[in-house]
PyMOL commands that place a pseudoatom at each C-alpha (Angstrom):
pseudoatom trace, name=CA, resn=MET, resi=1, chain=A, elem=C, hetatm=0, pos=[-46.951, -1.634, -12.218]
pseudoatom trace, name=CA, resn=ILE, resi=2, chain=A, elem=C, hetatm=0, pos=[-46.783, -5.116, -10.697]
pseudoatom trace, name=CA, resn=ARG, resi=3, chain=A, elem=C, hetatm=0, pos=[-49.511, -7.268, -12.213]
pseudoatom trace, name=CA, resn=GLU, resi=4, chain=A, elem=C, hetatm=0, pos=[-51.243, -10.432, -11.034]
pseudoatom trace, name=CA, resn=ILE, resi=5, chain=A, elem=C, hetatm=0, pos=[-49.904, -13.718, -12.460]
pseudoatom trace, name=CA, resn=VAL, resi=6, chain=A, elem=C, hetatm=0, pos=[-52.259, -15.749, -14.690]
pseudoatom trace, name=CA, resn=HIS, resi=7, chain=A, elem=C, hetatm=0, pos=[-52.477, -19.398, -13.595]
pseudoatom trace, name=CA, resn=ASP, resi=8, chain=A, elem=C, hetatm=0, pos=[-55.325, -20.654, -15.810]
pseudoatom trace, name=CA, resn=PRO, resi=9, chain=A, elem=C, hetatm=0, pos=[-53.899, -23.145, -18.367]
pseudoatom trace, name=CA, resn=LEU, resi=10, chain=A, elem=C, hetatm=0, pos=[-56.723, -22.397, -20.828]
pseudoatom trace, name=CA, resn=CYS, resi=11, chain=A, elem=C, hetatm=0, pos=[-55.834, -18.709, -20.848]
pseudoatom trace, name=CA, resn=LEU, resi=12, chain=A, elem=C, hetatm=0, pos=[-52.114, -19.433, -21.071]
pseudoatom trace, name=CA, resn=ALA, resi=13, chain=A, elem=C, hetatm=0, pos=[-52.707, -21.749, -24.051]
pseudoatom trace, name=CA, resn=ARG, resi=14, chain=A, elem=C, hetatm=0, pos=[-53.953, -18.801, -26.151]
pseudoatom trace, name=CA, resn=LYS, resi=15, chain=A, elem=C, hetatm=0, pos=[-51.472, -17.751, -28.810]
pseudoatom trace, name=CA, resn=SER, resi=16, chain=A, elem=C, hetatm=0, pos=[-50.260, -14.154, -28.543]
pseudoatom trace, name=CA, resn=ILE, resi=17, chain=A, elem=C, hetatm=0, pos=[-50.471, -11.592, -31.335]
pseudoatom trace, name=CA, resn=PRO, resi=18, chain=A, elem=C, hetatm=0, pos=[-47.627, -9.333, -32.506]
pseudoatom trace, name=CA, resn=ALA, resi=19, chain=A, elem=C, hetatm=0, pos=[-46.780, -6.394, -30.267]
pseudoatom trace, name=CA, resn=ASN, resi=20, chain=A, elem=C, hetatm=0, pos=[-46.592, -2.818, -31.514]
pseudoatom trace, name=CA, resn=LYS, resi=21, chain=A, elem=C, hetatm=0, pos=[-45.465, 0.577, -30.193]
pseudoatom trace, name=CA, resn=GLU, resi=22, chain=A, elem=C, hetatm=0, pos=[-48.693, 1.001, -28.244]
pseudoatom trace, name=CA, resn=ASP, resi=23, chain=A, elem=C, hetatm=0, pos=[-47.696, -2.015, -26.119]
pseudoatom trace, name=CA, resn=ILE, resi=24, chain=A, elem=C, hetatm=0, pos=[-44.659, -0.426, -24.415]
pseudoatom trace, name=CA, resn=THR, resi=25, chain=A, elem=C, hetatm=0, pos=[-46.593, -0.096, -21.134]
pseudoatom trace, name=CA, resn=ILE, resi=26, chain=A, elem=C, hetatm=0, pos=[-47.219, -3.856, -21.177]
pseudoatom trace, name=CA, resn=ALA, resi=27, chain=A, elem=C, hetatm=0, pos=[-43.444, -4.406, -21.338]
pseudoatom trace, name=CA, resn=ASP, resi=28, chain=A, elem=C, hetatm=0, pos=[-42.972, -1.980, -18.441]
pseudoatom trace, name=CA, resn=ASP, resi=29, chain=A, elem=C, hetatm=0, pos=[-45.556, -3.844, -16.330]
pseudoatom trace, name=CA, resn=LEU, resi=30, chain=A, elem=C, hetatm=0, pos=[-44.024, -7.171, -17.324]
pseudoatom trace, name=CA, resn=LEU, resi=31, chain=A, elem=C, hetatm=0, pos=[-40.582, -6.023, -16.179]
pseudoatom trace, name=CA, resn=ASP, resi=32, chain=A, elem=C, hetatm=0, pos=[-41.973, -4.647, -12.883]
pseudoatom trace, name=CA, resn=THR, resi=33, chain=A, elem=C, hetatm=0, pos=[-43.735, -7.971, -12.288]
pseudoatom trace, name=CA, resn=LEU, resi=34, chain=A, elem=C, hetatm=0, pos=[-40.621, -10.012, -13.105]
pseudoatom trace, name=CA, resn=GLN, resi=35, chain=A, elem=C, hetatm=0, pos=[-38.523, -7.901, -10.745]
pseudoatom trace, name=CA, resn=ALA, resi=36, chain=A, elem=C, hetatm=0, pos=[-41.116, -8.410, -7.996]
pseudoatom trace, name=CA, resn=HIS, resi=37, chain=A, elem=C, hetatm=0, pos=[-40.768, -12.189, -8.463]
pseudoatom trace, name=CA, resn=SER, resi=38, chain=A, elem=C, hetatm=0, pos=[-37.009, -12.241, -9.147]
pseudoatom trace, name=CA, resn=GLU, resi=39, chain=A, elem=C, hetatm=0, pos=[-36.328, -14.470, -6.156]
pseudoatom trace, name=CA, resn=HIS, resi=40, chain=A, elem=C, hetatm=0, pos=[-37.898, -17.440, -7.988]
pseudoatom trace, name=CA, resn=CYS, resi=41, chain=A, elem=C, hetatm=0, pos=[-38.437, -16.303, -11.582]
pseudoatom trace, name=CA, resn=VAL, resi=42, chain=A, elem=C, hetatm=0, pos=[-35.958, -15.451, -14.362]
pseudoatom trace, name=CA, resn=GLY, resi=43, chain=A, elem=C, hetatm=0, pos=[-38.263, -14.730, -17.295]
pseudoatom trace, name=CA, resn=MET, resi=44, chain=A, elem=C, hetatm=0, pos=[-41.831, -13.851, -18.187]
pseudoatom trace, name=CA, resn=ALA, resi=45, chain=A, elem=C, hetatm=0, pos=[-44.049, -13.520, -21.236]
pseudoatom trace, name=CA, resn=ALA, resi=46, chain=A, elem=C, hetatm=0, pos=[-46.881, -10.997, -21.490]
pseudoatom trace, name=CA, resn=ASN, resi=47, chain=A, elem=C, hetatm=0, pos=[-49.610, -13.637, -21.359]
pseudoatom trace, name=CA, resn=MET, resi=48, chain=A, elem=C, hetatm=0, pos=[-48.472, -14.450, -17.819]
pseudoatom trace, name=CA, resn=ILE, resi=49, chain=A, elem=C, hetatm=0, pos=[-49.928, -11.056, -16.802]
pseudoatom trace, name=CA, resn=GLY, resi=50, chain=A, elem=C, hetatm=0, pos=[-53.035, -11.366, -18.959]
pseudoatom trace, name=CA, resn=GLU, resi=51, chain=A, elem=C, hetatm=0, pos=[-51.785, -9.596, -22.090]
pseudoatom trace, name=CA, resn=TRP, resi=52, chain=A, elem=C, hetatm=0, pos=[-51.708, -11.681, -25.264]
pseudoatom trace, name=CA, resn=LYS, resi=53, chain=A, elem=C, hetatm=0, pos=[-48.931, -9.794, -27.008]
pseudoatom trace, name=CA, resn=CYS, resi=54, chain=A, elem=C, hetatm=0, pos=[-45.572, -11.233, -28.119]
pseudoatom trace, name=CA, resn=ILE, resi=55, chain=A, elem=C, hetatm=0, pos=[-43.389, -9.601, -25.483]
pseudoatom trace, name=CA, resn=ILE, resi=56, chain=A, elem=C, hetatm=0, pos=[-40.887, -11.329, -23.214]
pseudoatom trace, name=CA, resn=VAL, resi=57, chain=A, elem=C, hetatm=0, pos=[-38.538, -10.098, -20.485]
pseudoatom trace, name=CA, resn=PHE, resi=58, chain=A, elem=C, hetatm=0, pos=[-35.795, -12.052, -18.763]
pseudoatom trace, name=CA, resn=ALA, resi=59, chain=A, elem=C, hetatm=0, pos=[-32.748, -11.785, -16.538]
pseudoatom trace, name=CA, resn=TYR, resi=60, chain=A, elem=C, hetatm=0, pos=[-29.623, -11.310, -18.626]
pseudoatom trace, name=CA, resn=GLU, resi=61, chain=A, elem=C, hetatm=0, pos=[-26.020, -10.415, -17.803]
pseudoatom trace, name=CA, resn=GLY, resi=62, chain=A, elem=C, hetatm=0, pos=[-26.778, -8.841, -14.428]
pseudoatom trace, name=CA, resn=GLY, resi=63, chain=A, elem=C, hetatm=0, pos=[-29.791, -6.894, -15.687]
pseudoatom trace, name=CA, resn=TYR, resi=64, chain=A, elem=C, hetatm=0, pos=[-32.894, -7.514, -17.744]
pseudoatom trace, name=CA, resn=MET, resi=65, chain=A, elem=C, hetatm=0, pos=[-33.596, -7.770, -21.451]
pseudoatom trace, name=CA, resn=GLU, resi=66, chain=A, elem=C, hetatm=0, pos=[-36.902, -7.280, -23.227]
pseudoatom trace, name=CA, resn=MET, resi=67, chain=A, elem=C, hetatm=0, pos=[-37.875, -8.554, -26.641]
pseudoatom trace, name=CA, resn=PHE, resi=68, chain=A, elem=C, hetatm=0, pos=[-40.849, -7.599, -28.760]
pseudoatom trace, name=CA, resn=ASN, resi=69, chain=A, elem=C, hetatm=0, pos=[-41.990, -10.219, -31.287]
pseudoatom trace, name=CA, resn=PRO, resi=70, chain=A, elem=C, hetatm=0, pos=[-39.059, -12.618, -30.738]
pseudoatom trace, name=CA, resn=GLN, resi=71, chain=A, elem=C, hetatm=0, pos=[-38.539, -15.496, -33.156]
pseudoatom trace, name=CA, resn=ILE, resi=72, chain=A, elem=C, hetatm=0, pos=[-35.963, -18.250, -33.065]
pseudoatom trace, name=CA, resn=ILE, resi=73, chain=A, elem=C, hetatm=0, pos=[-34.404, -18.346, -36.518]
pseudoatom trace, name=CA, resn=LYS, resi=74, chain=A, elem=C, hetatm=0, pos=[-31.778, -21.027, -35.902]
pseudoatom trace, name=CA, resn=GLN, resi=75, chain=A, elem=C, hetatm=0, pos=[-31.098, -23.589, -33.183]
pseudoatom trace, name=CA, resn=TRP, resi=76, chain=A, elem=C, hetatm=0, pos=[-28.340, -26.074, -32.387]
pseudoatom trace, name=CA, resn=ASP, resi=77, chain=A, elem=C, hetatm=0, pos=[-27.681, -29.021, -30.065]
pseudoatom trace, name=CA, resn=ARG, resi=78, chain=A, elem=C, hetatm=0, pos=[-30.994, -30.258, -28.660]
pseudoatom trace, name=CA, resn=TYR, resi=79, chain=A, elem=C, hetatm=0, pos=[-31.063, -31.643, -25.115]
pseudoatom trace, name=CA, resn=ASP, resi=80, chain=A, elem=C, hetatm=0, pos=[-33.547, -32.877, -22.505]
pseudoatom trace, name=CA, resn=THR, resi=81, chain=A, elem=C, hetatm=0, pos=[-34.234, -30.782, -19.411]
pseudoatom trace, name=CA, resn=GLU, resi=82, chain=A, elem=C, hetatm=0, pos=[-36.843, -30.063, -16.756]
pseudoatom trace, name=CA, resn=GLU, resi=83, chain=A, elem=C, hetatm=0, pos=[-38.397, -26.640, -16.151]
pseudoatom trace, name=CA, resn=GLY, resi=84, chain=A, elem=C, hetatm=0, pos=[-40.715, -24.908, -13.760]
pseudoatom trace, name=CA, resn=CYS, resi=85, chain=A, elem=C, hetatm=0, pos=[-42.954, -21.936, -14.441]
pseudoatom trace, name=CA, resn=LEU, resi=86, chain=A, elem=C, hetatm=0, pos=[-44.268, -19.110, -12.278]
pseudoatom trace, name=CA, resn=SER, resi=87, chain=A, elem=C, hetatm=0, pos=[-47.734, -19.624, -13.803]
pseudoatom trace, name=CA, resn=LEU, resi=88, chain=A, elem=C, hetatm=0, pos=[-47.912, -23.389, -13.219]
pseudoatom trace, name=CA, resn=LYS, resi=89, chain=A, elem=C, hetatm=0, pos=[-47.126, -25.628, -10.255]
pseudoatom trace, name=CA, resn=GLY, resi=90, chain=A, elem=C, hetatm=0, pos=[-44.354, -28.179, -10.402]
pseudoatom trace, name=CA, resn=THR, resi=91, chain=A, elem=C, hetatm=0, pos=[-41.830, -28.954, -13.108]
pseudoatom trace, name=CA, resn=ARG, resi=92, chain=A, elem=C, hetatm=0, pos=[-42.122, -30.638, -16.492]
pseudoatom trace, name=CA, resn=LYS, resi=93, chain=A, elem=C, hetatm=0, pos=[-39.740, -32.383, -18.840]
pseudoatom trace, name=CA, resn=THR, resi=94, chain=A, elem=C, hetatm=0, pos=[-39.044, -30.674, -22.144]
pseudoatom trace, name=CA, resn=GLN, resi=95, chain=A, elem=C, hetatm=0, pos=[-36.475, -30.384, -24.896]
pseudoatom trace, name=CA, resn=ARG, resi=96, chain=A, elem=C, hetatm=0, pos=[-34.429, -27.277, -25.543]
pseudoatom trace, name=CA, resn=TYR, resi=97, chain=A, elem=C, hetatm=0, pos=[-31.478, -26.181, -27.651]
pseudoatom trace, name=CA, resn=ARG, resi=98, chain=A, elem=C, hetatm=0, pos=[-28.133, -25.152, -26.146]
pseudoatom trace, name=CA, resn=LYS, resi=99, chain=A, elem=C, hetatm=0, pos=[-27.623, -22.420, -28.750]
pseudoatom trace, name=CA, resn=ILE, resi=100, chain=A, elem=C, hetatm=0, pos=[-30.242, -20.312, -30.548]
pseudoatom trace, name=CA, resn=LYS, resi=101, chain=A, elem=C, hetatm=0, pos=[-30.244, -17.338, -32.888]
pseudoatom trace, name=CA, resn=VAL, resi=102, chain=A, elem=C, hetatm=0, pos=[-33.104, -14.939, -32.152]
pseudoatom trace, name=CA, resn=GLU, resi=103, chain=A, elem=C, hetatm=0, pos=[-34.586, -12.091, -34.157]
pseudoatom trace, name=CA, resn=TRP, resi=104, chain=A, elem=C, hetatm=0, pos=[-36.654, -9.542, -32.228]
pseudoatom trace, name=CA, resn=GLN, resi=105, chain=A, elem=C, hetatm=0, pos=[-37.513, -5.889, -31.955]
pseudoatom trace, name=CA, resn=THR, resi=106, chain=A, elem=C, hetatm=0, pos=[-36.351, -3.439, -29.302]
pseudoatom trace, name=CA, resn=ARG, resi=107, chain=A, elem=C, hetatm=0, pos=[-38.748, -1.085, -27.531]
pseudoatom trace, name=CA, resn=GLU, resi=108, chain=A, elem=C, hetatm=0, pos=[-37.921, 1.388, -30.321]
pseudoatom trace, name=CA, resn=PHE, resi=109, chain=A, elem=C, hetatm=0, pos=[-38.993, -1.366, -32.743]
pseudoatom trace, name=CA, resn=LYS, resi=110, chain=A, elem=C, hetatm=0, pos=[-35.573, -1.722, -34.279]
pseudoatom trace, name=CA, resn=THR, resi=111, chain=A, elem=C, hetatm=0, pos=[-34.830, -5.260, -35.432]
pseudoatom trace, name=CA, resn=ARG, resi=112, chain=A, elem=C, hetatm=0, pos=[-32.003, -7.088, -33.706]
pseudoatom trace, name=CA, resn=ILE, resi=113, chain=A, elem=C, hetatm=0, pos=[-30.466, -10.532, -34.215]
pseudoatom trace, name=CA, resn=GLN, resi=114, chain=A, elem=C, hetatm=0, pos=[-28.302, -12.215, -31.597]
pseudoatom trace, name=CA, resn=THR, resi=115, chain=A, elem=C, hetatm=0, pos=[-27.100, -15.690, -30.704]
pseudoatom trace, name=CA, resn=PHE, resi=116, chain=A, elem=C, hetatm=0, pos=[-27.673, -16.896, -27.135]
pseudoatom trace, name=CA, resn=THR, resi=117, chain=A, elem=C, hetatm=0, pos=[-26.258, -19.967, -25.408]
pseudoatom trace, name=CA, resn=GLY, resi=118, chain=A, elem=C, hetatm=0, pos=[-26.761, -21.860, -22.154]
pseudoatom trace, name=CA, resn=PHE, resi=119, chain=A, elem=C, hetatm=0, pos=[-29.288, -20.725, -19.568]
pseudoatom trace, name=CA, resn=PRO, resi=120, chain=A, elem=C, hetatm=0, pos=[-30.283, -17.466, -21.336]
pseudoatom trace, name=CA, resn=ALA, resi=121, chain=A, elem=C, hetatm=0, pos=[-31.111, -19.548, -24.438]
pseudoatom trace, name=CA, resn=GLN, resi=122, chain=A, elem=C, hetatm=0, pos=[-33.255, -21.869, -22.318]
pseudoatom trace, name=CA, resn=ILE, resi=123, chain=A, elem=C, hetatm=0, pos=[-35.145, -18.961, -20.741]
pseudoatom trace, name=CA, resn=ILE, resi=124, chain=A, elem=C, hetatm=0, pos=[-35.830, -17.366, -24.130]
pseudoatom trace, name=CA, resn=GLN, resi=125, chain=A, elem=C, hetatm=0, pos=[-37.137, -20.654, -25.533]
pseudoatom trace, name=CA, resn=HIS, resi=126, chain=A, elem=C, hetatm=0, pos=[-39.480, -21.078, -22.551]
pseudoatom trace, name=CA, resn=GLU, resi=127, chain=A, elem=C, hetatm=0, pos=[-40.875, -17.548, -22.897]
pseudoatom trace, name=CA, resn=ILE, resi=128, chain=A, elem=C, hetatm=0, pos=[-41.289, -17.794, -26.674]
pseudoatom trace, name=CA, resn=ASP, resi=129, chain=A, elem=C, hetatm=0, pos=[-43.251, -21.017, -26.036]
pseudoatom trace, name=CA, resn=HIS, resi=130, chain=A, elem=C, hetatm=0, pos=[-45.566, -18.946, -23.810]
pseudoatom trace, name=CA, resn=CYS, resi=131, chain=A, elem=C, hetatm=0, pos=[-46.113, -16.485, -26.672]
pseudoatom trace, name=CA, resn=GLN, resi=132, chain=A, elem=C, hetatm=0, pos=[-47.090, -19.419, -28.881]
pseudoatom trace, name=CA, resn=GLY, resi=133, chain=A, elem=C, hetatm=0, pos=[-49.510, -20.806, -26.296]
pseudoatom trace, name=CA, resn=ILE, resi=134, chain=A, elem=C, hetatm=0, pos=[-47.257, -23.771, -25.495]
pseudoatom trace, name=CA, resn=LEU, resi=135, chain=A, elem=C, hetatm=0, pos=[-47.268, -24.684, -21.810]
pseudoatom trace, name=CA, resn=ILE, resi=136, chain=A, elem=C, hetatm=0, pos=[-44.260, -26.288, -20.159]
for i in range(1, 136): cmd.bond("trace and resi %d" % i, "trace and resi %d" % (i + 1))
show_as sticks, trace
zoom trace
C-alpha cells in the first residue's frame, strides 16, 4: 500500500526502534511507497511513512533492497556531499563515506553483512540516519 510521506521534522527526529517479524507489512508498504516515488527518490526509511521501526528500502542493482535493523559496522574514506530528501524541501550539506560495511537482517530475519561503495553506500547512510532520527 502506498503511504503518505511524513514531512514534520519533529516526527522525523524521533529515533526508530528495532523491527521484528511482525513488521514485514511495514516493509511492503515502504517498498510500494518508494516505487510510487521512484522518479525522484532512491531510498526510504520507515519513519518517512510514519512507522518508527528500523527498516530501510532503496534502489539497488536494477531492483530494490530492504534491510531490517541495519547498522554500519565499518566505514572508509569520508567525503563532503549535498543531499536532498523526499520528506524535506531543498538540499543540505553532509559528510558520507565512500565505502561502508553493513550488518542487517533480511525479511526472514537472517543476518547478512555486505560492503557497499559509491552511491548505494550514500543512500544507505542517509536512510540509516533517518532510523536514528538524524535529519539531512
